[in-house]
N, C-alpha and C positions, 0 to 999 in steps of 0.2 A: 606709782607703778601699778601698771595692770595685773588682773588676777594671774593671768597666764603667764606673763613675765616674771612674777613673783615664784611661781612654782617651778619654772626652770632655773629661776637664780637658785634655790633651796636645793633641787636636785644637783646642781653644778658644784654648790659649797659642800654636800653631804659627801660626793664624790671626791671632791678635793681634800676634805680632812678626813677621809677613810670612815665616815659613819654610815652605819648600815641605813637603808631607807626601804620603808614598806609602804606601799600605795594601798590603801584600804577604799573599800567602797562605802560611803556613809549612809546608804539605804538602809532604815530601820534600826538606826544605832539609838535612836532615842525613844523607841517603843517596847525594848527589851530589857530585863533587869539585869545589871551587870555582875551581880552576884550568883543568881542563879538561874537566869535566861527565861523564866516566865515574863508573860506581859503586863507591863506597867498601866496602872489606872489614874487618872486624874485626881488631884488631892488639894486643888485648889490653882490660884493662878500662877502657869508655868511651874508648878509643882507637881511630880509624879511619885507615886507610892507602889510598891510591889505587894501585892495581896498574901503573897507566900512567905516572905521571909521579912516584911515590914520596911525594906529597904526605901527611903525616902529622900529625894535631892530635886535639883533644879532639873529642867528636859535639858539644857546646854550641858550641866554636868554630866547628867547620864550620858548624852552622847558622846563627851569627850573620853568617859572611862570606858564605853563599848567600842570606839575607835581604838583606844590603847590596847585593849585588850585583844582585838583582832590583829592589831600589829605585832605584837608579841607572838600571835599564834603564827603569823606567816613567817616571823624571821626564825622561831623555833623548827619550823619546817624546813625551811633555807638551810638552817645549821649556823643562824648567828644569833646575836643578841643586841640589846640597845647600848651596852655597856662594852666598848672597844679599847681595852687596854693599848692597843698599838697606834691609836690615832695621833697623830703629829702635833706637837705644840705650836703655837702661833709663835713664829721668830721674826716674821716679817714687819712687825709693829714698832715703831721707835718708841721706847718707855717716855722720853722727854719731850712732848707735842709741843710745848709753847718754847722752845730753845733756849731755858734756863739750864743753868749747869746744875 
């Protein structure tokens, strides 16, 4: 599945199931500390370390944490959250997929 098609499918599924969706700009997410927002420094191969609070992690993990933080901020501004108690349950799935009783 192409990237753009996958993104559209995720958008439709989130809307279908009542899950809040926040589009986050990934620019600079792996260069700032997810704890204190200061600039990270290289601490080895793919590792980044914060000189202020000593947070250290892989650069992909840092990017993921910062994107989550930005998404939560967007959802708070919009008045939503990532946990929606009114999301419908999946009822269109047959529990017996193999045809056995």
